[in-house]
N, C-alpha and C positions, 0 to 999 in steps of 0.2 A: 092236492100238491107231488108229482114224483121227480126227484129231484135225480139224475143221471149223476154216475161216476164221474168223479173228476178223470181228466184224462193228461197227457203231458202235455205241458207248453213249451215255445216255442223258447232258445236258449236266453236266460235272464242273465245277461254279464255279468251282473253284478254280484248277483245269489253265485254263480259259476267261482269268479274271484275267490269268495269266503269259503266255498268245498276246499280249494286249491291249497289256500293258505292254510284250513284246516288240516288238512290231510298233508303237511309239512313240503310239498311241492315247491321245490325253485319254481319263482315264473316271473315273465317281464310281461309288461302292458303297452299296447302300442294306442296310444289316442291323438285322434284327430285336432291338435288345437284351432286351423283356419284354414282355410279352400281360399283361391281366387282366381277366376275362369273356369274353364272346364274341367271340372275333376270327376274320378268316378265315385267318390265319397262326400259324405256333408263332412261340416265341424261338428264333434262330439264320434265319430265311429269309431267303433275300439275294438283290437281284438288282444288277444291274451294267447302265451303260447309259454309249454312248458319247456322244462329241460330237456325233455326228451322229443321235445319236437310237435307234439299236439298242437292241435289249435280250433279257439272259439272264438265266433264273429271272424270281422273283417274292417280290415282298411280302405279295401279299394280293388284288391285284384293285382296283377299283371307286375309290371314293373315296382310301382309303387308297396302293395305288400312283400314281394320278395326284395326289397332294398329295408324294409319293417323289420321284418321275419328277421335277416341276416344282424340286423344291429339288436333285435330282443334277443337273439341268440348268445351275441358277444356279452348282451347287458346280465342276461343268465350270470355267465360265469366270473364278470367283475363286480357286479354290483354297483355300476356306476348307472347311473340315467343320462338320457344324452335327447337332445332336441335338434333337428336338423329342416332343411326346407329341399324340399322335391319337386323338380321343376317337369311335368311330361311332356314338356316341347323338345328337351332334348335330345340326342341323337341316340341315344340308349333307350328312352323310352319309346320311338319312334319305330325304332330297331325290337322293339318288344311286344310292339300293336300296341303301346296306351298313345296315342294320340290325338287327346282330349285339348292340351294347350295350357292348363293351368297349373299352379302351383299348390302344393300342401306344405304346411308345417306341422309337424308331428312330434310326442313326445313317447319315449320308448322310458319307461319306469320299472326298473327292478326294485321298487322297495316296498311296493305293494302289501306287505304283510305288515307294514309299521299301521297300514290306516286300515287295515281288518276292517274297526270297527263302524267305518263309518261307510265301507260298503254295504255291512251287514243291515245296517240302519236305512239304506236306501233300499235293499232288497225288502225290505219290514214294510216298507211303508208301499211300496207296489202292491206286496201280499193287501195290505189294508186298503188302498183306493186311495193311499195320502197322495199328499205331492211334496217337492222337495227342492233342493237344489246341492248337486255334487261343485266345489270350490277346489281346483287346483291349482295353489300358489307353483311358480318355478321362480329360483332366484337363482341367475349365472351363477356361474363356475370358473373353472372347471373341478372335478365335476358341477354339473345344476343341481341343484339342493330341490325336492320336489315334497309337498305336503298336501294336504287333503280334508277338508272339514266338511260335515256335511249339517247342513239350515233346512228345517223342518218350514213348511209353510207359513207356518205361526208366527216363527222368528225370528224373518228375513225384513220386517220394518223397523227392528231394531238393531238391524245389523252396522256398525260405523265401519267396519275396515274395508278398504277399498273392494271393490268399484263403488262398495254403496249398498243401500237397501233399496232403491230405487232402482237403480240399473237391474242388480238382480231379480227383484220383481220384475221387472220389464222381461229381461228372459223367461220367466218363465210362466207369466201368462203369455207370451208368443211364444211360447213353446220352441222358442230357440238359443243356442250352443249361440255361447260367445266370448273372445278375447279380447281380454283388457289388456293394458300395459301401462303400469303405474314409473310414470317419470322416476328418475333418480334422485334423489334426495340430498344435492352437493353437502350441505352440513353436518347430516352422519355421513358422510363417506359410502351412501349405499350406492346400489346399481339399477336402473328398472330392473323392474321384476313383470312376469306375465303370471296375468288370473283366467282360468277360464271357470267361465259360469256354464254349470251341465243341468237343465234343469228334469229334472225325477219325476216323471207324470206316469199317473197308470193307464194299461191299454185301455182304450176306448170301450164301452160296453155296448151293445149292440141286444137290443130288446125287439125281435122280430114277433108281433103277434100274428098266428098262422102256421101251421105247420105243414099245409099242403104241399104241393108241386115246387112253387115259387117259394116259400119259404126257407125249404130245405135247398133249392137253388143259391139262394140269397146266402143263407146259414154258412154253405161248402166254401166261397168265394170269400165271405166275408172275415172265417178264421185265416186264409191261405194271408191273407194284409195286415191282419193286426188287429182283426177286433176279436173281443170277449165276449163269445155268442149265447144267448140266454133264450128260449124259445116257447112262446106262450099257445096254447092249444087246448078246447076242453074236450079232444075226441082221444082217448088213451090208446087207439091203438096209429093215432100219426104222431101223441107225442112219445115214442118211442127213440131210446139210443141208437137201435141198427140204423137209421134212417140219417142221423148225421154227425157231424165231423167227432170225433175224440174230445172232451173237454166241454162240451158242446154242455148249457146245464136246461133241464127241462122242466119246466111249468104245466100241469095237468090242470084245469081247472076254470070254472067260469072266467072269460078274457079280462072284463074289466075289473073285475076285481080282485087278480093279478096284477094289471098291470095298475092297481092301484097302490100296490103292495112294492114295486121297485124302486129305488134311488134316481129317478131321475133327475140328474143333474147336468154340467157343464159337459161330462164327458159323456154323457149316455148317447146312445143315436137309436131312435122308433123307427121302426118299418111296420107300417100296418096293411097285413095280406093276408086278410082273413079268406071265410068263403061267401060273402057275399055282403052287400049292398048294406044290411041291419046291423051286423056285426062288425065290419070297418066303421059305423057310426058311433056303435055303443063305444070300443075302444078309442075313437078319437075323443069320445067325449070324456072319458078315464084319465085322459093325459093335456088335453089342450091348451089346459089352464095353467100346469107348469111350466118349468122350461127348460126342456131336455136342450143337448147340443144340436138335435136335428131328428125332427117330424115332419117323417115321410106318409102319403097312402095312394095305393095301388087305388084304378079305377079309369073309366072314361071322363072327358068333360065335361058331359051332361049326367054323369053320377056325382063326380066333384061338387057341381055349380049348385043339383040339389041338395047335398048333405048340406055346404055355405047354407043356402037360402033357409034350410032348417033352421040351424046353428044360431042364425043371424037374428030369425022370425023368436027363437024361444029361448033367448040370451045365451045358451050354452057357450058362447065365444063371441069377442066383441070381431070389429074387422080386421084388427090391426092382429088378436088374436093367431084366426085362420090366415093371414096374409104370412106367417110362419111356416106354416104349413105346404113342405114340397106336395102337389098334388095337382094334377097326374104325376105318382114317384119318380125318379127315374131321368138322369140326362135322354134327350130328345137323338135315338143314335139309330131310329127305326125300328126297331127290338120289335118283333114276332112270336118267335120261340120264348118256352119257359128260360133256359138259359142266356137267350140274348135279353131277354127281361132282367132279369138277374146282374147281368152284366153293367146293363145301365143306373140298374139301383146301384152299385155295390160303388161304382162310378161316381156315382153323386156325393155318396160317402163320402169319400177319397178327396173329392174337392173340398167339400167343405169342412170335413179333416184339416186338410192344407192349407186353407184359407185360397181354394184357386177364386179367380175371377167368372162367375157363372152367366155373367149380363152377353 
């Protein structure tokens, strides 16, 4: 087993907030609470602006981001949160090239330092491949009052506060951020408040069995679209850091044995692209009865049919288990070259991750 050195990862916005707060930097966070119609970003998009104008993340670019950043700069000075609705169909947006036609509701919050522990726990959960949610509660002002809470996955069922455990669990299971509006309680003289439920889920893990040309090309593309990549091969000359994106985890050893040691859960995607029919079959046998979020195997239709027949006859898999395998792997785009094959495979990974209709 040869682990590759860890490389830099795409920005973890929760950890960046913690780093800036710990460094004594004054900052404001812009958070997209809801969208309607066509918009450049979805609910949950977040940008961080410090008092010197440095920006991390995005809420959509163009006119909406320019407006959010102006408000964030003002919030850094005033230390007062604000909530606004931005209509991308208005004249100013159109003149700026933002002609999506939708509406975005955005929170600008300069009080994140008070919630440092929640962002730290979210970042820690991601590092440990655990799930949870951040709950952002906004009570109307002026100025609005913002509270942030962290709920680990195992604590959600006991959540009694609005919107309740079932609604929060639904957001997490669907990996779908959502804004809920609690009605005002007349007897208490309160005003309606907004609660934004933000699922915090680890980057999906892609396990590639086979470090040849296809495996290398798939790893390069998958890393760009948000997968943590592990590559397995039994050939040391191919399980080499120089052949893969920085940060790729490399395992060198018998492929079935290495796959057996990998945590194949719902956040894990497995692509089998070894150097031959027998090696693919052995790798498939090591994981077909487990429950990864995705399992795909390269090969011709004839090869897949032969492996299927063998697995069913020998009892290595049931029909239902084999039917879950994407084989031949990849979307049908007429791919011929190695880069094209990699595109078809990664496109299928994205489609499964985003729950696209593949019929």
